[in-house]
N, C-alpha and C positions, 0 to 999 in steps of 0.2 A: 540700538534701541535703548532708551532709558530703562533702568530697572523697574521703575514704577509702572511702566506700560508693558512689561514683559509677561510672558505666560509660563506656567510651570514647565521645567525641563530638567530631567535627571540625566547627567552625562557619565556618572561613574557606574561601574558594573554592579556595584552593590552599595547599600547604605548601612552604616556610615561609610563614607569614602576614606581613603588612606589617611589624609590629614585630620579629618574629623575623628577618626578612630583613636588616634594618638592623643588628641585633646580630651576626649571622653575618658580615656584611661587615666589621664592626669586628674580629671575631675574625681574619679572614683577613689583616687589615692589621697586627695587633699580636702574634700568637703564631705559633710555628713551624708551617709546613706539615706537618712530620713528625708533629705531634700531630694525626692525622687524625680527622675525624668525618663520617660520611655520612648522619647523621640530621637532618631539617629541624626540629629542636626546640630551643627555648630555654626552660628551666624557670623558672617564676615561683614556684610553691609545690608542695609534694608531701606526701601523707599516705598511709599504708598502701602499697598497690601501685600507686597512681595519682599522676600529676602533671598540673598545669595549666601550659600555656605562656603566654608573654607576650601572646598574642592571644586567650586564653580557650579554646583547644582542650584537650580532656582526653584523656590517653593512659593506657593500661594498660601497665605496664612489666614485661616478662618477662625483662629483663636485670638489673635491680636493681644497677646499678653494677658489673656482672660479679660478682654474688654478695655484694655488700656489705650489702644491705638485707634480710637474712632477717627481722628484726623489723619491717620496714616503714620508710617514710620518716617523719621527725618524730614518733617514738614519744613520747608525752607524758611518760612516766615517765623516759625517757632525757634528754629536754630539761630536766626539772626537776633531775635529778642533775647535769647539766653546769652549769646556772645556779647551783645551790647551791655547787658547787666553785669556780666563777668568782668568786663573791663573797668567797671566802677567799684564793685565789691561783691563778694560771694555771699556774705552772711551778715545779718544784724539780728541779734536776739531781742525779741520784743519786750522782754522783761527788763532789758538794760537800755537799749536805744531803739528809737522808732525808725522804721524804714517805710517809705511812701508806697512801695509796691504792695505791701500787706494791706494798707489802708485802701488803696485803689481797688484791689481785688475783693476785699470785704464789701466795699460799696457796690461793686458789680454783682456779687452774689446776693446781697440784700435786695437788689433790684429785680433779679430774675428768679430767685427761688420761691416756689409757691407755698410757703408756710403762712399760717395765720398771723395776723398782727399788722397794725399800721406801720410801726417802726420795727425794723429787724436788725439783728446783729449776727456776725459770723466770726467764728474762731477757726484757726487752721492747725492741723496736726500733720502727721506724715503718712499714715496708712488708713485703709478702711477700718481695720480692727480698732485703731486708736480713735477714729471718729465715732464708731459705735459705742465704745466704752465711755467716751466723753459725753455722748448724748445721754447715756444712762446716768452719769454723774450729774449732769445738768437737770435732768428730770427729778432726780432725788433731791437735789439742792432746792429746786423750786417748790416741790410738793411737800417735802419733809417726810416722805413715805419711803419704806425700805425695799419694796418688792417690785418686780417687773414680770410681765407675761410675754412669752415668745411662742414660736410655733414649730410644729413638726416640719421637717424638711428645710429648716432655716440654716443659713450659713452667715455668721457674723464676724468670724475671725479666729485667730489662734492665740490671743492673750488669754490669761486664765479666766477672766470674766467672759470674754466672747466665746471661749471654748464651752463654758457653761451654757451660753445662749444658743450655741450651734446645735442643731438637731442630729446631724450625722456624727456619731461618736467615734467613727474611724479617725476623726481629726483630733481626738482627745484621749487616745489609748494610753493608760498608765499615768495620766496627768492629774488625777484627783488627789485629795478632795477639792471640789469646786466651791466657789462662793455661794452662799445661801441666798434665798430670796428670788430665785429664778424659776418660774413655773411655766410648763409647756402645755400648749393646747393644740388640737388638731387643726391643721391648715386646710383651707377649702380647695382640695385637689379634686376638681370636678370629674376628671377622667376616672378616678378611683373612688368616687363617692359610693355609698351603699347601693347595692344593686336594686334597680327598679325605681330609684328616686328620679323625679323630674329635677331640672336645674333649680327651680324655685324651692322645692322640698329640700334639696341638698344644701342650698344656702342657709335655709332656716336651721337645718341640722347643725351646720358648722357655727352659726351664731350662738346656738344653744350651748355649744361646747365652751364658749367663752363665759357665758352666764354661769355654767356649772363650775367653772374654775373659782368663782367667787365663793362657792359653797365648799368645794373640796380641796382647794389649794391655798388661796389667800383671800381674805375679805377685801372687797373693793376699796374700802377706805385705807388699806395698807398698800395698794398698788400705785406706784408712781407713774408707770408708763406701760403701754402695749407697743411692742416693737415688731415691725414686719417689713418684708421686702415687697414692693408693689408687683414685682415679678420675681419669683424665687429663682436664684441663679443655680447654685450647687444642688438645690432641691429638684431641679429638672425643668427649669424655664416654665414655671407654672404661674400664670397671671392671677392676681387676686381679683375675683369678680367684683365689679363696681357696686353691686347691690349689697354684697357682704361688707365692703369697706364702708358704705353709708351706715350700715347697722352698727359696725364697730365704732365709727365716729360718734354716733348717737349714744352708745354705751359710755364712751369716754366722757362726753359732755355731761351726762347724767351723774356719773360717778366721780367727776373731778380728776380723771386720769388723762395723762398726756399721750397723744398718738404720735409715734416716731416712725418715719419712713426711712428705711435703710436703702438709699439710692446709690450705694457704692458701685454696683454693677449696672444699674438701670439708667443712671444719669448721663448727661451730656450727649443728647440727641439720639441715643440708641433706640428709644421706644417710639420715636416719631413725634415726640415733644422734647423740649430741652431737658425736662425731667418728667418721669412717669407720673409723679404725683400731681402734675398739671391736669391729668385726666381726673384725678380726685377733686381738685379745685373746681374744675368745670362742672362737677356734679355736686358741689356744695359740701365736700368732705375733706378739705385740705388738712394736712398734718400740722401738728404743733412744732415739731422738730424734724429737720431733715439732715441726713448725713450724705456726703458724696466723696468720691475719690476716683480711682481708676483713670478715666480719660480726662480728668480735670486739667492736667498739665502736660498731656501728650507723652507721658512716660517719666517725667520728673516726679520724685516722691512728694506727694501732697494730698491732703484730704481736708474736708471742711465739715463743720457743724453749723447750721443756720437755724435760728429761731427768733421769736419776738424779743425785743429789748426787755420787756417785762420779765420774761422767763430767764433770759441770759444773765440779767443783772442781779438776780437773786442768788446766783452761785457763790458760795463762800470763797473769799479771796485765797489764792494759793492752791486751790484744788484742781485747776485746769491750766494748761500751758506746757512748755517744755523747750529744751535747748534749740532744736532745729525747726520748731513749728512755724510755718509760714516763711520758710527759707527764701531769700531774695531771688535766687535763680529760678526756683519752682514757681514763685508768684509771677515772675516775668513770663515764663512759659504759659501759665494758666491764662493770663490776661490776653495773650495772643491767640490761644486756642479758642477762647470764648468769642473773640472778635471774628475769627475765621468761621466758626460755626454759625454765628448770626448772619454774617455777610453772605455766606454761601448756602444758607438754608440747609444745614445738615439734618435737621428733623425731617425735612422734605425728602432728602436723599434716602434716609432710613425707610420712609414709607414707600418710595419707589422700588427700592431693593426688595422690600418685604412683599410687595404685590407680585413681583416676578417669581421670587423663590417660593412663596406660599402656593402660587398657582401650579408650579411644577410638583411641589411636594404633595399636593392634594391628588395629583395624577398618580404619583408613586403609591399613595395610600390605597388607591383603588387597585393598583397592579400587584402589590406585594402583601401577602398575608401577615408578614412580620412587622408591618408598620401599623401600630395600634392607634397612635394619635399624632397629629401635627398641630402645633400651637405656638402662641407667642403674641407679643405686642410690638409693632414696628419691626426693627431688625434684631430684636432679641427673641429668637425663635429656636424651637427644638423639635426633634422627631423622637418619639418614644417607641422603642422596638420591643416586641413581645414574641412569645413562642406561638401564641394562638390568639386571634382577635376576640374569641368568645371568653376565654379564661383570663386574658390579659396578663398571663404569667410573664414576668420580666425576662428579657433575653440579653443579659450583660455579656455573655460569651460572643454573641454575634456582633455586638457593638465594638468589643475589643478587636475582633477580626477586621471589621470595616475600617476602624481607625488605623490599624497597622497596614492594611492593604492600601489605603488612600495615600499615606505618607510615602510609600514606595514609588508613587507616581507624581509626587510633588504637591500634595494637598494636605495641610494640617487641619485635622478635626480633633475635637475633644469631647470626652464623655462627661456626663453629669447625672444627677438623679440619685435619690435615696437608694435605688437598687442598681445603679450604674448602667442603666439601660436606655439612657437618653443621649443623643448627640446634639450638641448646642451649636448655634451659629452666632459668631461674634466677629465676623469679617470687618476690617476697617471700612468705614463708610465712604472712603475714596475709591473703593474697588471699581474697576472699569467693567463695562458690559461684557467684553470679551473674556476677562478674568472670571466673571461670575459664571458665564457659560462653560468655560473650561473646568471650573470647580464642580459645577453640577454634573458634568459628564464623568469626571473622575469619581465623584461620590456615588453615582448610580452604578458605575462599573464595579466599584468596591462592594456594593451591596450584592450584585450578581455573583461576583467571584466568591464572596464569603458564604453565600447560600449554597454554593456548590461544594464547599469543603465538608 
């Protein structure tokens, strides 16, 4: 059986196996401890949603490089596209020579990204953090304003600027002082809204928090951009309510502020649309700038910033760009990824997976007192685990036990959330029905075993 159609199977008596253990020991001796990994897996080869480790164990991956492998591992057409490009040249720096792959990919992004503007332009960089940082630079360049507003629960990266923007300061320990002009407002986390509020009242409460920031943090006329994730990733897979987004869009229009959608994790079919901000556009509140990365190139390092030509062309010369930005191999991979996603309706795949998984998770929510909330958009979904449904006290210890129990049976799960009490779902969208069923079975058994500890 091909690996892409296999089911999880652990053949070693313990994890990590003998070969993996030796490689993990080498890892500990040669790379920084700060680059942490708590999974007992050393990948040997991977296809679809599955990978085999160096000892022959087969794992089902519901993390997907944290949202990188939406088209699956080792997608044959993407492999061929990269091989074809590699035979011609690896690299062409766009500040020195032009390569057509960059242009073709920019044209495609300008066609499909739902930002405002009749004419659009796209620049490429290498990571999600770089994309977010460049989006801020572009917003400042266009508006001439110094400040930005971000949100609690946000994750935007690990550069100095994006560490300042990120809400969870575990990702920034000992790294200050941080850049000035970054102001944080409470994100609309409806599950944890003030007690007794209706959804409408909660949304109004969170909108007012933004208005208050103009009084308490930065005058509106000094704010270049409001930056937010359509569905918070590290913050716990919390979708931004569309009525709240509409209100923020209205504030931005009234105050001359640019609205930036960080789609690093939500983009490329994960949400049931090619981009989650298509839901915004459908409701008349499209962003001005959008960043994307993760699954853009099937695993090759690439990210993008897309906005209107009017905004992009006001950026001072020399302030954006870089050596590897829009690398030829990565652009070739991305063009093939987008073609596959469009031809095979990957947004539709995300919605079908979501329908099945959410249906089962809702049953679990009724069955288990520790499941406080199940939520998401498309196949960007999460379960929030609590100690008690009434108090909603976070239960990160249980989450850690579930993750460690599941991997022993061949399923990779990952935690998320401000309190570390959410388990996220980022399975490659090429996952088979049999693999999905197997994963759900391992997951529920891990919950049961962990509750007995």
